[in-house]
C-alpha positions in Angstrom: -9.5 -72.7 45.2 -11.6 -73.2 42.0 -10.5 -70.2 39.8 -8.7 -71.4 36.7 -5.8 -69.1 37.5 -5.4 -70.5 41.0 -6.2 -74.2 40.6 -2.6 -75.3 39.9 -1.2 -73.3 42.9 -0.5 -74.5 46.4 -2.2 -71.9 48.6 -2.7 -72.4 52.3 -6.1 -71.0 53.4 -6.4 -70.4 57.1 -9.9 -69.6 58.5 -10.5 -68.1 61.9 -14.2 -67.2 62.3 -14.8 -64.5 59.7 -11.1 -63.9 58.9 -9.3 -65.7 56.1 -5.5 -65.7 55.6 -3.9 -66.8 52.3 -0.3 -68.0 52.5 2.1 -69.5 50.0 4.1 -68.8 46.9 2.3 -68.1 43.5 3.7 -67.6 40.0 2.4 -64.1 39.3 0.7 -61.0 40.7 -2.3 -61.9 38.6 -2.6 -65.3 40.4 -2.2 -63.5 43.8 -5.0 -61.1 42.9 -7.3 -63.9 41.6 -6.8 -65.8 44.9 -7.7 -62.7 46.8 -10.8 -62.1 44.7 -12.0 -65.7 45.1 -11.5 -65.6 48.9 -13.4 -62.3 49.2 -16.3 -63.8 47.3 -16.9 -66.4 50.0 -20.0 -65.5 52.0 -19.1 -64.5 55.6 -15.6 -63.3 55.0 -15.1 -60.0 56.9 -11.3 -59.7 56.9 -8.9 -61.1 54.3 -5.1 -61.2 55.0 -3.2 -61.9 51.8 0.3 -63.1 52.6 0.9 -64.7 49.3 4.4 -64.1 47.8 5.1 -64.0 44.0 7.9 -66.0 42.7 7.7 -66.7 38.9 8.4 -70.2 37.8 11.8 -70.8 36.1 12.1 -71.2 32.3 12.7 -74.9 32.3 9.0 -75.6 33.0 9.7 -77.0 36.4 8.6 -75.5 39.8 10.0 -72.4 41.5 13.4 -71.0 40.7 16.3 -73.1 41.8 19.4 -71.9 43.7 22.4 -71.6 41.4 24.9 -74.6 41.7 27.7 -74.1 44.2 30.9 -72.4 42.9 33.5 -74.9 41.9 36.9 -73.6 40.9 38.6 -75.7 38.1 
């Protein structure tokens, strides 16, 4: 994907004839919508299935949110 909002995202694009399916996890609803707009702009796309999930990145600047550490009684 070439949109500035989607270029840093990992989005799986599945094409079957005139149907496009988007899958993956993106950081915001805006990115999800930008990916959908970009896919709809491709000539010949008749049906678009947007299965992207939104999961904001954590506050540490790293990837997606991490699971909390296991409970450890003292």
